[in-house]
PDB file of the backbone (N, CA, C, O) and the ligand in Angstrom, with CONECT records:
HET     ZN  A 101       1
ATOM      1  N   MET A   1     -38.055   9.285  -1.519  1.00  0.00           N
ATOM      2  CA  MET A   1     -36.936   9.374  -0.487  1.00  0.00           C
ATOM      3  C   MET A   1     -35.531   9.464  -1.136  1.00  0.00           C
ATOM      4  O   MET A   1     -35.283   8.975  -2.238  1.00  0.00           O
ATOM      5  N   ASP A   2     -34.680  10.089  -0.411  1.00  0.00           N
ATOM      6  CA  ASP A   2     -33.292  10.323  -0.861  1.00  0.00           C
ATOM      7  C   ASP A   2     -32.681   8.907  -1.096  1.00  0.00           C
ATOM      8  O   ASP A   2     -32.807   8.038  -0.233  1.00  0.00           O
ATOM      9  N   LYS A   3     -32.036   8.682  -2.234  1.00  0.00           N
ATOM     10  CA  LYS A   3     -31.447   7.485  -2.589  1.00  0.00           C
ATOM     11  C   LYS A   3     -30.405   7.058  -1.622  1.00  0.00           C
ATOM     12  O   LYS A   3     -30.331   5.891  -1.236  1.00  0.00           O
ATOM     13  N   SER A   4     -29.537   8.068  -1.198  1.00  0.00           N
ATOM     14  CA  SER A   4     -28.376   7.704  -0.336  1.00  0.00           C
ATOM     15  C   SER A   4     -28.889   7.350   1.052  1.00  0.00           C
ATOM     16  O   SER A   4     -28.262   6.564   1.763  1.00  0.00           O
ATOM     17  N   GLN A   5     -30.068   7.946   1.460  1.00  0.00           N
ATOM     18  CA  GLN A   5     -30.616   7.544   2.767  1.00  0.00           C
ATOM     19  C   GLN A   5     -31.056   6.118   2.800  1.00  0.00           C
ATOM     20  O   GLN A   5     -30.823   5.370   3.750  1.00  0.00           O
ATOM     21  N   THR A   6     -31.730   5.761   1.674  1.00  0.00           N
ATOM     22  CA  THR A   6     -32.227   4.413   1.576  1.00  0.00           C
ATOM     23  C   THR A   6     -31.040   3.330   1.591  1.00  0.00           C
ATOM     24  O   THR A   6     -31.159   2.250   2.170  1.00  0.00           O
ATOM     25  N   GLU A   7     -29.957   3.699   0.941  1.00  0.00           N
ATOM     26  CA  GLU A   7     -28.786   2.921   0.961  1.00  0.00           C
ATOM     27  C   GLU A   7     -28.227   2.781   2.367  1.00  0.00           C
ATOM     28  O   GLU A   7     -27.854   1.674   2.756  1.00  0.00           O
ATOM     29  N   MET A   8     -28.158   3.779   3.092  1.00  0.00           N
ATOM     30  CA  MET A   8     -27.696   3.827   4.465  1.00  0.00           C
ATOM     31  C   MET A   8     -28.547   2.859   5.404  1.00  0.00           C
ATOM     32  O   MET A   8     -27.978   2.105   6.193  1.00  0.00           O
ATOM     33  N   ASN A   9     -29.828   2.909   5.294  1.00  0.00           N
ATOM     34  CA  ASN A   9     -30.732   2.013   6.067  1.00  0.00           C
ATOM     35  C   ASN A   9     -30.460   0.570   5.720  1.00  0.00           C
ATOM     36  O   ASN A   9     -30.473  -0.289   6.603  1.00  0.00           O
ATOM     37  N   ARG A  10     -30.220   0.287   4.482  1.00  0.00           N
ATOM     38  CA  ARG A  10     -30.001  -1.040   4.018  1.00  0.00           C
ATOM     39  C   ARG A  10     -28.766  -1.659   4.646  1.00  0.00           C
ATOM     40  O   ARG A  10     -28.729  -2.815   5.069  1.00  0.00           O
ATOM     41  N   ILE A  11     -27.723  -0.766   4.675  1.00  0.00           N
ATOM     42  CA  ILE A  11     -26.469  -1.181   5.285  1.00  0.00           C
ATOM     43  C   ILE A  11     -26.534  -1.538   6.713  1.00  0.00           C
ATOM     44  O   ILE A  11     -25.984  -2.539   7.172  1.00  0.00           O
ATOM     45  N   GLN A  12     -27.255  -0.649   7.443  1.00  0.00           N
ATOM     46  CA  GLN A  12     -27.433  -0.844   8.930  1.00  0.00           C
ATOM     47  C   GLN A  12     -28.206  -2.055   9.223  1.00  0.00           C
ATOM     48  O   GLN A  12     -27.951  -2.751  10.206  1.00  0.00           O
ATOM     49  N   TYR A  13     -29.186  -2.334   8.358  1.00  0.00           N
ATOM     50  CA  TYR A  13     -29.972  -3.665   8.549  1.00  0.00           C
ATOM     51  C   TYR A  13     -29.135  -4.770   8.422  1.00  0.00           C
ATOM     52  O   TYR A  13     -29.252  -5.681   9.241  1.00  0.00           O
ATOM     53  N   PHE A  14     -28.229  -4.849   7.443  1.00  0.00           N
ATOM     54  CA  PHE A  14     -27.365  -6.037   7.276  1.00  0.00           C
ATOM     55  C   PHE A  14     -26.349  -6.150   8.311  1.00  0.00           C
ATOM     56  O   PHE A  14     -25.921  -7.251   8.658  1.00  0.00           O
ATOM     57  N   GLU A  15     -25.927  -5.012   8.838  1.00  0.00           N
ATOM     58  CA  GLU A  15     -24.850  -4.991   9.849  1.00  0.00           C
ATOM     59  C   GLU A  15     -25.421  -5.584  11.118  1.00  0.00           C
ATOM     60  O   GLU A  15     -24.748  -6.320  11.840  1.00  0.00           O
ATOM     61  N   LYS A  16     -26.708  -5.242  11.384  1.00  0.00           N
ATOM     62  CA  LYS A  16     -27.369  -5.739  12.638  1.00  0.00           C
ATOM     63  C   LYS A  16     -27.609  -7.302  12.508  1.00  0.00           C
ATOM     64  O   LYS A  16     -27.234  -8.081  13.384  1.00  0.00           O
ATOM     65  N   ALA A  17     -28.209  -7.672  11.441  1.00  0.00           N
ATOM     66  CA  ALA A  17     -28.453  -9.107  11.194  1.00  0.00           C
ATOM     67  C   ALA A  17     -27.206  -9.972  11.194  1.00  0.00           C
ATOM     68  O   ALA A  17     -27.229 -11.142  11.575  1.00  0.00           O
ATOM     69  N   ASP A  18     -26.164  -9.385  10.774  1.00  0.00           N
ATOM     70  CA  ASP A  18     -24.916 -10.107  10.673  1.00  0.00           C
ATOM     71  C   ASP A  18     -24.309 -10.242  12.179  1.00  0.00           C
ATOM     72  O   ASP A  18     -23.724 -11.250  12.575  1.00  0.00           O
ATOM     73  N   THR A  19     -24.508  -9.221  12.858  1.00  0.00           N
ATOM     74  CA  THR A  19     -23.943  -9.297  14.279  1.00  0.00           C
ATOM     75  C   THR A  19     -24.717 -10.361  15.020  1.00  0.00           C
ATOM     76  O   THR A  19     -24.085 -11.197  15.666  1.00  0.00           O
ATOM     77  N   GLU A  20     -25.992 -10.396  14.979  1.00  0.00           N
ATOM     78  CA  GLU A  20     -26.798 -11.399  15.662  1.00  0.00           C
ATOM     79  C   GLU A  20     -26.478 -12.796  15.231  1.00  0.00           C
ATOM     80  O   GLU A  20     -26.402 -13.703  16.059  1.00  0.00           O
ATOM     81  N   LYS A  21     -26.297 -12.979  13.994  1.00  0.00           N
ATOM     82  CA  LYS A  21     -25.896 -14.211  13.418  1.00  0.00           C
ATOM     83  C   LYS A  21     -24.542 -14.689  13.946  1.00  0.00           C
ATOM     84  O   LYS A  21     -24.352 -15.864  14.260  1.00  0.00           O
ATOM     85  N   HIS A  22     -23.606 -13.735  14.032  1.00  0.00           N
ATOM     86  CA  HIS A  22     -22.349 -14.042  14.577  1.00  0.00           C
ATOM     87  C   HIS A  22     -22.398 -14.440  16.026  1.00  0.00           C
ATOM     88  O   HIS A  22     -21.684 -15.345  16.454  1.00  0.00           O
ATOM     89  N   ARG A  23     -23.234 -13.771  16.780  1.00  0.00           N
ATOM     90  CA  ARG A  23     -23.372 -14.018  18.231  1.00  0.00           C
ATOM     91  C   ARG A  23     -23.693 -15.528  18.547  1.00  0.00           C
ATOM     92  O   ARG A  23     -23.224 -16.125  19.517  1.00  0.00           O
ATOM     93  N   GLU A  24     -24.504 -16.049  17.661  1.00  0.00           N
ATOM     94  CA  GLU A  24     -24.858 -17.447  17.784  1.00  0.00           C
ATOM     95  C   GLU A  24     -23.671 -18.329  17.418  1.00  0.00           C
ATOM     96  O   GLU A  24     -23.390 -19.331  18.077  1.00  0.00           O
ATOM     97  N   PHE A  25     -23.007 -17.949  16.392  1.00  0.00           N
ATOM     98  CA  PHE A  25     -21.854 -18.693  15.928  1.00  0.00           C
ATOM     99  C   PHE A  25     -20.767 -18.726  16.960  1.00  0.00           C
ATOM    100  O   PHE A  25     -20.201 -19.770  17.287  1.00  0.00           O
ATOM    101  N   ILE A  26     -20.487 -17.500  17.481  1.00  0.00           N
ATOM    102  CA  ILE A  26     -19.473 -17.340  18.541  1.00  0.00           C
ATOM    103  C   ILE A  26     -19.728 -18.182  19.781  1.00  0.00           C
ATOM    104  O   ILE A  26     -18.820 -18.773  20.366  1.00  0.00           O
ATOM    105  N   ASN A  27     -21.013 -18.212  20.159  1.00  0.00           N
ATOM    106  CA  ASN A  27     -21.294 -19.095  21.363  1.00  0.00           C
ATOM    107  C   ASN A  27     -20.997 -20.456  21.168  1.00  0.00           C
ATOM    108  O   ASN A  27     -20.779 -21.122  22.181  1.00  0.00           O
ATOM    109  N   SER A  28     -20.943 -21.023  20.023  1.00  0.00           N
ATOM    110  CA  SER A  28     -20.674 -22.449  19.856  1.00  0.00           C
ATOM    111  C   SER A  28     -19.194 -22.679  19.486  1.00  0.00           C
ATOM    112  O   SER A  28     -18.642 -23.756  19.714  1.00  0.00           O
ATOM    113  N   GLN A  29     -18.558 -21.617  18.899  1.00  0.00           N
ATOM    114  CA  GLN A  29     -17.151 -21.825  18.467  1.00  0.00           C
ATOM    115  C   GLN A  29     -16.321 -20.653  18.887  1.00  0.00           C
ATOM    116  O   GLN A  29     -15.911 -19.833  18.065  1.00  0.00           O
ATOM    117  N   SER A  30     -16.081 -20.578  20.138  1.00  0.00           N
ATOM    118  CA  SER A  30     -15.381 -19.323  20.604  1.00  0.00           C
ATOM    119  C   SER A  30     -14.131 -19.689  21.472  1.00  0.00           C
ATOM    120  O   SER A  30     -13.609 -18.860  22.216  1.00  0.00           O
ATOM    121  N   ASN A  31     -13.712 -20.875  21.350  1.00  0.00           N
ATOM    122  CA  ASN A  31     -12.521 -21.304  22.108  1.00  0.00           C
ATOM    123  C   ASN A  31     -11.302 -21.521  21.239  1.00  0.00           C
ATOM    124  O   ASN A  31     -11.434 -21.971  20.101  1.00  0.00           O
ATOM    125  N   CYS A  32     -10.227 -21.241  21.698  1.00  0.00           N
ATOM    126  CA  CYS A  32      -8.878 -21.476  21.005  1.00  0.00           C
ATOM    127  C   CYS A  32      -8.666 -22.946  20.700  1.00  0.00           C
ATOM    128  O   CYS A  32      -8.865 -23.802  21.562  1.00  0.00           O
ATOM    129  N   VAL A  33      -8.281 -23.224  19.526  1.00  0.00           N
ATOM    130  CA  VAL A  33      -8.103 -24.622  19.156  1.00  0.00           C
ATOM    131  C   VAL A  33      -6.789 -25.145  19.821  1.00  0.00           C
ATOM    132  O   VAL A  33      -6.572 -26.351  19.940  1.00  0.00           O
ATOM    133  N   LEU A  34      -5.968 -24.230  20.226  1.00  0.00           N
ATOM    134  CA  LEU A  34      -4.650 -24.697  20.834  1.00  0.00           C
ATOM    135  C   LEU A  34      -4.695 -24.898  22.252  1.00  0.00           C
ATOM    136  O   LEU A  34      -4.136 -25.870  22.760  1.00  0.00           O
ATOM    137  N   CYS A  35      -5.396 -23.945  23.009  1.00  0.00           N
ATOM    138  CA  CYS A  35      -5.418 -23.958  24.479  1.00  0.00           C
ATOM    139  C   CYS A  35      -6.844 -24.015  25.108  1.00  0.00           C
ATOM    140  O   CYS A  35      -7.000 -24.268  26.303  1.00  0.00           O
ATOM    141  N   GLY A  36      -7.793 -23.789  24.324  1.00  0.00           N
ATOM    142  CA  GLY A  36      -9.188 -23.759  24.827  1.00  0.00           C
ATOM    143  C   GLY A  36      -9.665 -22.474  25.498  1.00  0.00           C
ATOM    144  O   GLY A  36     -10.783 -22.366  26.001  1.00  0.00           O
ATOM    145  N   THR A  37      -8.720 -21.478  25.472  1.00  0.00           N
ATOM    146  CA  THR A  37      -9.179 -20.220  26.126  1.00  0.00           C
ATOM    147  C   THR A  37     -10.187 -19.529  25.175  1.00  0.00           C
ATOM    148  O   THR A  37     -10.100 -19.610  23.950  1.00  0.00           O
ATOM    149  N   VAL A  38     -11.174 -18.827  25.850  1.00  0.00           N
ATOM    150  CA  VAL A  38     -12.194 -18.127  25.082  1.00  0.00           C
ATOM    151  C   VAL A  38     -11.511 -17.056  24.272  1.00  0.00           C
ATOM    152  O   VAL A  38     -10.693 -16.290  24.782  1.00  0.00           O
ATOM    153  N   LEU A  39     -11.855 -17.014  23.007  1.00  0.00           N
ATOM    154  CA  LEU A  39     -11.306 -16.100  22.081  1.00  0.00           C
ATOM    155  C   LEU A  39     -11.863 -14.715  22.227  1.00  0.00           C
ATOM    156  O   LEU A  39     -13.029 -14.556  22.588  1.00  0.00           O
ATOM    157  N   GLU A  40     -11.075 -13.715  21.959  1.00  0.00           N
ATOM    158  CA  GLU A  40     -11.574 -12.337  21.849  1.00  0.00           C
ATOM    159  C   GLU A  40     -11.853 -11.985  20.407  1.00  0.00           C
ATOM    160  O   GLU A  40     -10.956 -12.016  19.564  1.00  0.00           O
ATOM    161  N   LEU A  41     -13.058 -11.662  20.134  1.00  0.00           N
ATOM    162  CA  LEU A  41     -13.452 -11.400  18.736  1.00  0.00           C
ATOM    163  C   LEU A  41     -13.662  -9.863  18.515  1.00  0.00           C
ATOM    164  O   LEU A  41     -14.162  -9.129  19.367  1.00  0.00           O
ATOM    165  N   THR A  42     -13.262  -9.487  17.381  1.00  0.00           N
ATOM    166  CA  THR A  42     -13.481  -8.089  17.024  1.00  0.00           C
ATOM    167  C   THR A  42     -14.085  -8.020  15.582  1.00  0.00           C
ATOM    168  O   THR A  42     -13.757  -8.826  14.712  1.00  0.00           O
ATOM    169  N   HIS A  43     -14.948  -7.053  15.388  1.00  0.00           N
ATOM    170  CA  HIS A  43     -15.650  -6.923  14.130  1.00  0.00           C
ATOM    171  C   HIS A  43     -15.518  -5.465  13.721  1.00  0.00           C
ATOM    172  O   HIS A  43     -15.892  -4.580  14.489  1.00  0.00           O
ATOM    173  N   ALA A  44     -14.984  -5.189  12.507  1.00  0.00           N
ATOM    174  CA  ALA A  44     -14.865  -3.909  12.068  1.00  0.00           C
ATOM    175  C   ALA A  44     -15.673  -3.835  10.719  1.00  0.00           C
ATOM    176  O   ALA A  44     -15.422  -4.577   9.770  1.00  0.00           O
ATOM    177  N   VAL A  45     -16.656  -2.887  10.711  1.00  0.00           N
ATOM    178  CA  VAL A  45     -17.398  -2.781   9.520  1.00  0.00           C
ATOM    179  C   VAL A  45     -16.874  -1.690   8.593  1.00  0.00           C
ATOM    180  O   VAL A  45     -16.723  -0.549   9.030  1.00  0.00           O
ATOM    181  N   ASP A  46     -16.610  -1.979   7.408  1.00  0.00           N
ATOM    182  CA  ASP A  46     -16.087  -1.015   6.459  1.00  0.00           C
ATOM    183  C   ASP A  46     -17.147  -0.709   5.467  1.00  0.00           C
ATOM    184  O   ASP A  46     -17.366  -1.447   4.507  1.00  0.00           O
ATOM    185  N   HIS A  47     -17.814   0.403   5.708  1.00  0.00           N
ATOM    186  CA  HIS A  47     -18.998   0.875   4.854  1.00  0.00           C
ATOM    187  C   HIS A  47     -18.529   1.247   3.436  1.00  0.00           C
ATOM    188  O   HIS A  47     -19.277   1.098   2.470  1.00  0.00           O
ATOM    189  N   ILE A  48     -17.293   1.729   3.324  1.00  0.00           N
ATOM    190  CA  ILE A  48     -16.880   2.187   1.984  1.00  0.00           C
ATOM    191  C   ILE A  48     -16.593   0.973   1.061  1.00  0.00           C
ATOM    192  O   ILE A  48     -17.011   0.981  -0.097  1.00  0.00           O
ATOM    193  N   VAL A  49     -15.931  -0.003   1.527  1.00  0.00           N
ATOM    194  CA  VAL A  49     -15.629  -1.219   0.727  1.00  0.00           C
ATOM    195  C   VAL A  49     -16.799  -2.095   0.813  1.00  0.00           C
ATOM    196  O   VAL A  49     -17.076  -2.784  -0.169  1.00  0.00           O
ATOM    197  N   GLY A  50     -17.539  -2.154   1.900  1.00  0.00           N
ATOM    198  CA  GLY A  50     -18.682  -2.974   2.021  1.00  0.00           C
ATOM    199  C   GLY A  50     -18.503  -4.319   2.551  1.00  0.00           C
ATOM    200  O   GLY A  50     -19.171  -5.234   2.069  1.00  0.00           O
ATOM    201  N   HIS A  51     -17.686  -4.533   3.478  1.00  0.00           N
ATOM    202  CA  HIS A  51     -17.517  -5.879   4.154  1.00  0.00           C
ATOM    203  C   HIS A  51     -17.292  -5.644   5.654  1.00  0.00           C
ATOM    204  O   HIS A  51     -17.073  -4.541   6.154  1.00  0.00           O
ATOM    205  N   ILE A  52     -17.375  -6.853   6.337  1.00  0.00           N
ATOM    206  CA  ILE A  52     -17.060  -6.855   7.711  1.00  0.00           C
ATOM    207  C   ILE A  52     -15.758  -7.690   7.880  1.00  0.00           C
ATOM    208  O   ILE A  52     -15.597  -8.789   7.349  1.00  0.00           O
ATOM    209  N   ARG A  53     -14.843  -7.063   8.670  1.00  0.00           N
ATOM    210  CA  ARG A  53     -13.580  -7.794   8.909  1.00  0.00           C
ATOM    211  C   ARG A  53     -13.657  -8.387  10.310  1.00  0.00           C
ATOM    212  O   ARG A  53     -13.826  -7.649  11.280  1.00  0.00           O
ATOM    213  N   GLU A  54     -13.539  -9.673  10.432  1.00  0.00           N
ATOM    214  CA  GLU A  54     -13.653 -10.353  11.675  1.00  0.00           C
ATOM    215  C   GLU A  54     -12.345 -11.014  12.096  1.00  0.00           C
ATOM    216  O   GLU A  54     -11.714 -11.709  11.300  1.00  0.00           O
ATOM    217  N   GLU A  55     -11.932 -10.795  13.361  1.00  0.00           N
ATOM    218  CA  GLU A  55     -10.716 -11.309  13.800  1.00  0.00           C
ATOM    219  C   GLU A  55     -10.977 -11.972  15.076  1.00  0.00           C
ATOM    220  O   GLU A  55     -11.694 -11.441  15.924  1.00  0.00           O
ATOM    221  N   ALA A  56     -10.398 -13.170  15.255  1.00  0.00           N
ATOM    222  CA  ALA A  56     -10.361 -13.834  16.566  1.00  0.00           C
ATOM    223  C   ALA A  56      -9.033 -13.962  17.175  1.00  0.00           C
ATOM    224  O   ALA A  56      -8.101 -14.483  16.563  1.00  0.00           O
ATOM    225  N   HIS A  57      -8.924 -13.499  18.366  1.00  0.00           N
ATOM    226  CA  HIS A  57      -7.590 -13.470  19.023  1.00  0.00           C
ATOM    227  C   HIS A  57      -7.605 -14.184  20.365  1.00  0.00           C
ATOM    228  O   HIS A  57      -8.477 -13.963  21.206  1.00  0.00           O
ATOM    229  N   CYS A  58      -6.630 -15.031  20.535  1.00  0.00           N
ATOM    230  CA  CYS A  58      -6.467 -15.808  21.824  1.00  0.00           C
ATOM    231  C   CYS A  58      -5.560 -14.954  22.719  1.00  0.00           C
ATOM    232  O   CYS A  58      -4.417 -14.669  22.362  1.00  0.00           O
ATOM    233  N   PRO A  59      -6.062 -14.563  23.847  1.00  0.00           N
ATOM    234  CA  PRO A  59      -5.339 -13.746  24.833  1.00  0.00           C
ATOM    235  C   PRO A  59      -4.202 -14.528  25.545  1.00  0.00           C
ATOM    236  O   PRO A  59      -3.265 -13.959  26.105  1.00  0.00           O
ATOM    237  N   SER A  60      -4.350 -15.825  25.483  1.00  0.00           N
ATOM    238  CA  SER A  60      -3.407 -16.707  26.105  1.00  0.00           C
ATOM    239  C   SER A  60      -2.167 -17.041  25.196  1.00  0.00           C
ATOM    240  O   SER A  60      -1.008 -16.910  25.588  1.00  0.00           O
ATOM    241  N   CYS A  61      -2.526 -17.492  23.932  1.00  0.00           N
ATOM    242  CA  CYS A  61      -1.461 -17.784  22.974  1.00  0.00           C
ATOM    243  C   CYS A  61      -0.952 -16.572  22.316  1.00  0.00           C
ATOM    244  O   CYS A  61       0.140 -16.642  21.752  1.00  0.00           O
ATOM    245  N   GLU A  62      -1.603 -15.486  22.320  1.00  0.00           N
ATOM    246  CA  GLU A  62      -1.225 -14.278  21.606  1.00  0.00           C
ATOM    247  C   GLU A  62      -1.123 -14.483  20.138  1.00  0.00           C
ATOM    248  O   GLU A  62      -0.284 -13.872  19.475  1.00  0.00           O
ATOM    249  N   VAL A  63      -1.986 -15.358  19.598  1.00  0.00           N
ATOM    250  CA  VAL A  63      -2.052 -15.560  18.257  1.00  0.00           C
ATOM    251  C   VAL A  63      -3.403 -15.191  17.679  1.00  0.00           C
ATOM    252  O   VAL A  63      -4.450 -15.295  18.317  1.00  0.00           O
ATOM    253  N   ARG A  64      -3.314 -14.750  16.418  1.00  0.00           N
ATOM    254  CA  ARG A  64      -4.587 -14.459  15.772  1.00  0.00           C
ATOM    255  C   ARG A  64      -5.067 -15.675  14.888  1.00  0.00           C
ATOM    256  O   ARG A  64      -4.481 -16.020  13.862  1.00  0.00           O
ATOM    257  N   THR A  65      -6.111 -16.244  15.357  1.00  0.00           N
ATOM    258  CA  THR A  65      -6.517 -17.574  14.824  1.00  0.00           C
ATOM    259  C   THR A  65      -7.200 -17.462  13.477  1.00  0.00           C
ATOM    260  O   THR A  65      -7.109 -18.366  12.647  1.00  0.00           O
ATOM    261  N   ARG A  66      -7.885 -16.345  13.260  1.00  0.00           N
ATOM    262  CA  ARG A  66      -8.603 -16.175  11.949  1.00  0.00           C
ATOM    263  C   ARG A  66      -8.881 -14.700  11.733  1.00  0.00           C
ATOM    264  O   ARG A  66      -9.108 -13.912  12.651  1.00  0.00           O
ATOM    265  N   ALA A  67      -8.846 -14.399  10.479  1.00  0.00           N
ATOM    266  CA  ALA A  67      -9.232 -13.097   9.966  1.00  0.00           C
ATOM    267  C   ALA A  67     -10.064 -13.261   8.709  1.00  0.00           C
ATOM    268  O   ALA A  67      -9.585 -13.870   7.753  1.00  0.00           O
ATOM    269  N   ARG A  68     -11.252 -12.763   8.662  1.00  0.00           N
ATOM    270  CA  ARG A  68     -12.084 -13.016   7.583  1.00  0.00           C
ATOM    271  C   ARG A  68     -12.832 -11.731   7.106  1.00  0.00           C
ATOM    272  O   ARG A  68     -13.047 -10.778   7.855  1.00  0.00           O
ATOM    273  N   PHE A  69     -13.185 -11.783   5.883  1.00  0.00           N
ATOM    274  CA  PHE A  69     -13.909 -10.745   5.347  1.00  0.00           C
ATOM    275  C   PHE A  69     -15.323 -11.220   5.003  1.00  0.00           C
ATOM    276  O   PHE A  69     -15.433 -12.241   4.324  1.00  0.00           O
ATOM    277  N   HIS A  70     -16.389 -10.579   5.405  1.00  0.00           N
ATOM    278  CA  HIS A  70     -17.695 -10.927   5.059  1.00  0.00           C
ATOM    279  C   HIS A  70     -18.355  -9.920   4.185  1.00  0.00           C
ATOM    280  O   HIS A  70     -18.480  -8.782   4.638  1.00  0.00           O
ATOM    281  N   PRO A  71     -18.777 -10.181   3.036  1.00  0.00           N
ATOM    282  CA  PRO A  71     -19.536  -9.282   2.252  1.00  0.00           C
ATOM    283  C   PRO A  71     -20.863  -8.848   2.927  1.00  0.00           C
ATOM    284  O   PRO A  71     -21.497  -9.687   3.566  1.00  0.00           O
ATOM    285  N   LEU A  72     -21.302  -7.599   2.814  1.00  0.00           N
ATOM    286  CA  LEU A  72     -22.507  -7.180   3.435  1.00  0.00           C
ATOM    287  C   LEU A  72     -23.776  -7.560   2.649  1.00  0.00           C
ATOM    288  O   LEU A  72     -24.877  -7.366   3.164  1.00  0.00           O
ATOM    289  N   ASN A  73     -23.671  -8.051   1.524  1.00  0.00           N
ATOM    290  CA  ASN A  73     -24.933  -8.409   0.836  1.00  0.00           C
ATOM    291  C   ASN A  73     -24.808  -9.758   0.303  1.00  0.00           C
ATOM    292  O   ASN A  73     -25.744 -10.267  -0.313  1.00  0.00           O
TER     293      ASN A  73
HETATM  294 ZN    ZN A 101      -4.848 -20.200  22.696  1.00  0.00          ZN2+
END
C-alpha cells in the first residue's frame, strides 16, 4: 500500500477517536466557570503540524476560557 495513504488513514482514525473522547468530556465540563452559560467549543485539526486546537468560548461573557493543543499521537 502507498505509504502516504496509510499515514492518512492513521490520522483520520485518531481524529475520530479524539472527537468522541472530547464529546464525553464536554458533556461533563461544558459550562462557563464565571456565569454557568454553556460554552461553545471549537476544534480545528491541523494535519500539517499534527495537533488539534481546542477553544472554549462563553457567548455570555465574551471570553475565551481555554485554548489547548492536543497532539494527535
Ligand atoms: Zn460566562
